[in-house]
C-alpha positions in Angstrom: 104.9 105.8 56.2 104.1 108.1 53.3 101.5 109.9 55.5 104.3 111.5 57.5 104.9 114.1 54.8 101.4 115.5 55.5 101.8 115.5 59.2 101.2 119.0 60.6 103.5 120.2 63.4 101.3 120.9 66.4 103.6 123.3 68.2 105.4 126.5 67.3 107.3 129.2 69.1 105.2 132.3 69.7 106.4 135.8 70.4 103.2 136.9 72.2 103.5 140.6 71.7 106.0 140.7 68.8 108.7 142.4 70.8 109.1 140.1 73.8 112.5 138.9 74.9 111.2 135.4 75.3 109.2 133.1 73.1 106.7 130.6 74.5 105.5 127.3 73.1 102.2 127.5 71.3 100.1 124.4 70.7 98.1 124.5 67.4 95.1 122.2 67.6 95.0 119.7 64.8 93.3 116.4 63.8 96.3 114.2 64.8 96.1 114.6 68.6 93.6 114.2 71.4 92.8 117.2 73.6 91.5 117.2 77.2 90.6 119.7 79.8 92.1 119.6 83.3 91.3 122.3 85.9 90.1 124.6 83.2 93.1 124.3 80.9 93.2 122.4 77.6 96.0 120.0 77.1 97.3 118.2 74.0 97.6 114.5 74.9 100.5 112.3 74.0 102.0 109.2 75.6 100.9 107.8 79.0 99.1 110.6 80.8 98.0 110.9 84.4 96.2 113.6 86.4 98.0 114.6 89.6 97.8 117.3 92.2 100.1 120.2 91.3 101.6 120.0 94.8 102.9 116.5 94.0 105.1 117.9 91.2 108.6 119.3 91.7 110.3 121.6 89.2 113.5 120.5 87.5 116.4 120.8 89.9 118.6 123.9 89.1 116.1 125.4 86.7 116.4 129.1 86.2 113.1 131.0 86.0 112.5 134.2 83.9 109.7 136.3 85.2 108.7 137.6 81.8 108.3 134.1 80.4 106.1 133.1 83.2 103.9 136.1 82.7 103.6 135.4 79.0 102.4 131.8 79.8 99.8 133.2 82.2 98.5 135.5 79.6 98.5 132.8 76.9 96.7 130.2 79.1 94.2 132.8 80.4 93.3 133.6 76.8 92.5 129.9 76.0 95.9 128.8 74.9 96.5 125.0 74.7 99.5 123.5 76.5 101.3 120.1 76.3 101.2 117.6 79.1 104.0 118.0 81.5 106.9 115.5 81.1 108.0 114.0 84.4 110.1 111.4 86.0 108.3 109.4 88.7 109.7 108.1 92.0 108.4 106.8 95.3 107.6 109.5 97.9 109.4 107.4 100.5 111.3 104.1 100.1 111.5 102.9 103.7 109.8 103.2 107.0 112.3 105.6 108.4 111.6 108.1 105.6 107.8 107.5 106.1 108.0 108.2 109.8 110.0 111.4 109.2 107.5 112.5 106.6 104.6 112.0 108.9 106.4 113.7 111.8 106.5 116.9 109.8 104.0 119.4 111.0 103.0 120.3 107.4 102.0 116.7 106.9 99.7 116.4 109.9 96.6 116.1 107.8 98.1 113.0 106.1 99.0 111.5 109.5 95.5 112.2 110.7 93.8 110.6 107.6 96.0 107.4 107.9 95.7 106.8 111.6 93.0 108.6 113.4 89.9 106.5 112.8 91.4 103.0 112.7 94.8 103.2 114.3 94.2 105.6 117.2 96.8 104.2 119.5 99.7 105.2 117.1 98.0 108.5 116.4 97.8 109.2 120.2 101.5 108.3 120.5 102.2 110.8 117.8 100.1 113.5 119.5 101.8 113.0 122.9 105.4 112.3 122.0 105.9 112.8 118.2 105.4 109.9 115.8 109.1 109.3 115.3 109.7 108.9 119.1 107.8 105.6 119.1 111.2 104.1 118.2 113.2 105.7 120.9 112.1 103.1 123.6 112.1 99.6 122.0 111.6 98.1 125.5 108.2 99.8 125.6 107.1 99.2 122.0 109.2 96.2 120.9 110.6 98.0 117.9 114.1 99.4 117.3 115.0 102.6 115.4 118.0 100.8 113.9 116.0 98.7 111.4 113.7 101.4 110.1 115.7 102.1 106.9 115.6 98.4 106.1 111.8 98.1 106.1 110.4 98.9 102.6 107.3 96.7 102.6 105.2 94.3 104.6 107.5 91.4 104.1 110.4 93.4 105.5 108.3 94.4 108.5 107.5 90.7 109.2 111.3 90.0 109.3 111.8 92.6 112.1 108.6 92.9 114.0 106.8 89.7 114.9 104.8 88.3 117.8 108.1 86.8 119.1 109.4 90.3 119.8 109.4 91.5 123.4 106.5 93.9 123.9 105.1 93.1 120.4 101.9 95.1 119.9 99.5 93.9 117.2 97.7 97.2 117.0 101.0 99.0 116.3 101.9 96.3 113.8 98.6 97.0 111.9 99.4 100.7 112.0 102.8 100.2 110.4 101.1 98.2 107.7 98.6 101.0 107.1 101.5 103.4 106.7 103.4 101.1 104.3 100.3 100.7 102.2 99.6 104.4 102.0 103.1 105.2 100.9 103.0 102.4 98.4 100.5 104.4 96.4 102.1 107.7 96.8 104.5 109.0 94.1 106.4 112.2 93.5 106.9 113.7 90.1 109.8 115.8 88.9 109.6 117.9 85.7 112.1 117.3 83.0 110.9 120.3 81.0 108.1 123.0 80.8 109.0 124.6 84.2 107.8 128.1 83.2 104.3 127.1 82.1 104.1 124.9 85.2 104.9 127.9 87.4 102.3 129.9 85.5 99.6 127.3 86.5 100.8 127.6 90.1 100.3 131.3 90.1 97.0 131.0 88.4 95.8 128.9 91.4 95.4 125.6 89.5 95.2 122.5 91.7 95.7 119.7 89.2 97.8 119.1 86.1 98.2 116.4 83.4 101.6 114.8 83.4 103.2 112.5 80.9 105.0 109.6 82.5 
């Protein structure tokens, strides 16, 4: 471990103009780290890194933002400054079918609903267009599915426990649609920052679409 004494610290605090109220974190490029560009910004890589869309990442709950600090990061990054990958906690976007239906029923998520259902699961898509996706559960006599069990269905195995060909008015096409929804959400995660909120907000204002996060 003797080499540690020669290890160069790769970050320092920078007062960008010399008289700013806030310092920002400056990354100093060295030979001990890997560096990678994402959406025009250079990152110092450490740990398990993943590229995600910036809209998938939430800021730290309760974080207080300081406008001057955000502006300094914008200036620093625009001038070629290197940043660290964003530290995040990862969780499922939705954990059960009730949450999934509510998510897809939001007007802001129409494009997602369209992409999952339109081409191969048109029956459920048309139900959504006519009545609202969540309303397919209001009338179990028509669709053979009860709203009461939605929160208990987390995966295909759970679905098979509640919605089988023995159900009254079972509909195989709808069953396959539910499977498609479960599979889509199985791959969807949401990310919450544990730090670095100001430089993240700077990237949002700069119009960046993707970021590198550290799991």
